[in-house]
Residue, then its C-alpha position, 0 to 999 in steps of 0.5 A: m267470720g275468722f276466729s274468735p274466743v269463746a263469747n260468755s267466758l269473760p275471764k276475771s282478770k283485768t289484764r289480757v292473758l292468752e285465751p283459745s279461739y276457735p274458727l267461727v264458720l256456719n255451715i247449712c245442711r243443704v237437705c234438712l235446711l239445719g244450721q250448724i257450727a263445728e263444736f269446740e268447746t262442750p256445753e259443760q265446759i260452757f253452759s256449768v257456770y253461766p253468766y247471763l241471767s234472762s232476769t235483767s231484760t225488762s223486754w224479755l220479762k214483759h215477754a214471758e208474762n204474756f207468754a205464759r197468760a197466753c197459754l192459760s187463756e188458750f190451753p186451760e188444760i195445762t192447770q191440770g199438771y205441771v210446767l216444764e222449763i228446759a234451760s229455766n236459767d233463774g225463773y224468769l218465766l216459771q215465776n208466771f206460770k207460779d204465780l198463775g198457781i201452776k205447778v212448775l219445774g226448771v231444768e237448769p244446768a248452770s249451778n249458779v243460776a240454778a241457785i237464783s231459780r231456787s231461792k225463788e223457791i221455783p224446784t230445779i233439776e241441775v242437769f243437762f236436758g238429754k234423753a236420759e234425764a227426761q226418763s228420770i224426770l217422767e219417773r219421778y214427775g209423770h209427763p208435764t202438761l206443758i213443755v217449754a224450751n226458749n232459746v235453747a235448743a240452738h245450744v244444744p250440739n246433739m239435736i237428736d238426743f235433746f229432742s229425743g227427751i222432749s218425747i219422751l216427756c211427751g205425753p198423749q195431752t202434752l203441748v211443747s212450746i219452743e223459741n228460737p231466732s229464725l235462721g231465714y231472718l238471720l240470713s235475709n237481715g244479715f244478723y252475723d253477730t247471732i253467730y257464735h260458738e254456744h249456738f251449735s245449731y241455727l233452727s228454720i221450720v223444716p229441721i224442726r218439723i222433720l226433727a218432730n215427725k221421727l220422733g213421733m210429734n207432730l208440728f201442728n202450729a208456728e208463730i212469728l215473733p219479734t224477739h231477736g230480730g225474729s224468732i219462731r215459736y213451734w208448737l209440737t205435740k203428740n195429740q193426733a187429734r190436733q189439726i195442723e193449722g196453715s200457720v206451718e205452711q205458710i212460716e215455712l213458705e216465707e223462709c224460703e223467701r227469705g233465703l232458705g236453701s238458696l245459695n244465691a241468699e247465702t253469697a248475698f248475706a256474706s257480701k252484706v255482712r262484709k259491707e257492714m263490717n268494713e262500715l262498723s270498723t272504719w266508723l270506729h277508726s274515726q273515733a279518739p281512743g277512749s272515746v267510746v263505751g260499749y253497751g252489752a257484754a252479750a255474745k254478740t258484742v265478742t262476735t262482732f269485735f273479732a268477726a269486724k276486726l275493731p280497734e280495742d283502744r277506741f274503748k273506754n269500758i263496756v258496760d252491763a247491767n248485769p252483775l254477773k258480768q260486771n268486774r270481768r272483761l270482755p274474751g280476748t281484749s283488755i276492756p273492763i266490763v263496768s256497772l251502768d253507773s259509769l255512765t254518768s261520769t264517764s270521759a267518752d262521748k258515744v255509747l255503741i249498742f253492741a245488743w241492738n235487739l234491746e235498742a228501745e230499753i237501752v236507750k232508756a236506761v243510758r238516759r237515766y244515767n248521761p241524758n247527753i251521750e251519743i248513742w250509736v247501734p252496730n249493722p249498719i252503724r246509725k244513731a239510735k232511736e230515741 
């Protein structure tokens, strides 16, 4: 998919400067079906200070609230210990467990984001998670009753170290919940913009099951989720008495049907996304310079911009609700990132929603500021649903 800068680097300087770009290539193992890209920047370089805040998305906040309540309803035993979240961000999820009267502990490597979590009185350890860190947590706090790792396993280059840490903390009664976008959905739906350098790994049920078994854990349940265009929630345990549910085999079959492990499906994916890239680029070239506002300074924006070779001069700016991203610019370009307020008086006549996974939420936000501007969604290019 060509060369791309690191997606969330978001330089502060207003003028374009020379930034490193790296090849963006998705590789899929023929044995365990794990998807990976090469490691060019270390996790420390990417995540020590991080501009993403989970709590800026209302739909994601609702997703977190529903998850916490469902956990308490189905697994009331989690109240007997504490809930540990790996990559807890600004405390958006743990706040729900805390409000339900359950002890919580966050692990978050980004110092700026961990500070926000602690300001909400959510205890947060500022480290990158792995075996060594897990041992330290175990010695100080004991086994948690629930470990949550949402949308973090994809950001880990050393999967064995990460899952070994989970195994260390997983006591006989501990439950582990892991959510991540599905590689099967990525292939079948052509979600090329979810491939970027922060995502070292692209997951499906097969590599999760293999890793869990190697480390003494069982994958006992799996759920399909609508988030990010199609995600899977994996439930792990060391409790041998817990029965493995039929959902595990069923979802593994469904992932195969979506094309996982099929060279024909991968070839079809490549053909589909090249077509969509060309359509998007052609559409933007047909617009007047400065007539389009991009919505969302997300990682998928950077991937789309460089993989599809979009014309920079068509964009007035990029708007984003996250204050940590505002007053910066899109990596590798001179396009400024501004607040949503700018939509009120913009001279642009179109908004292009890069963060398509939040389309309904974003359309409502745009309409609050500008009731008349046209709203479009890429891949394939179309008018947004209102």
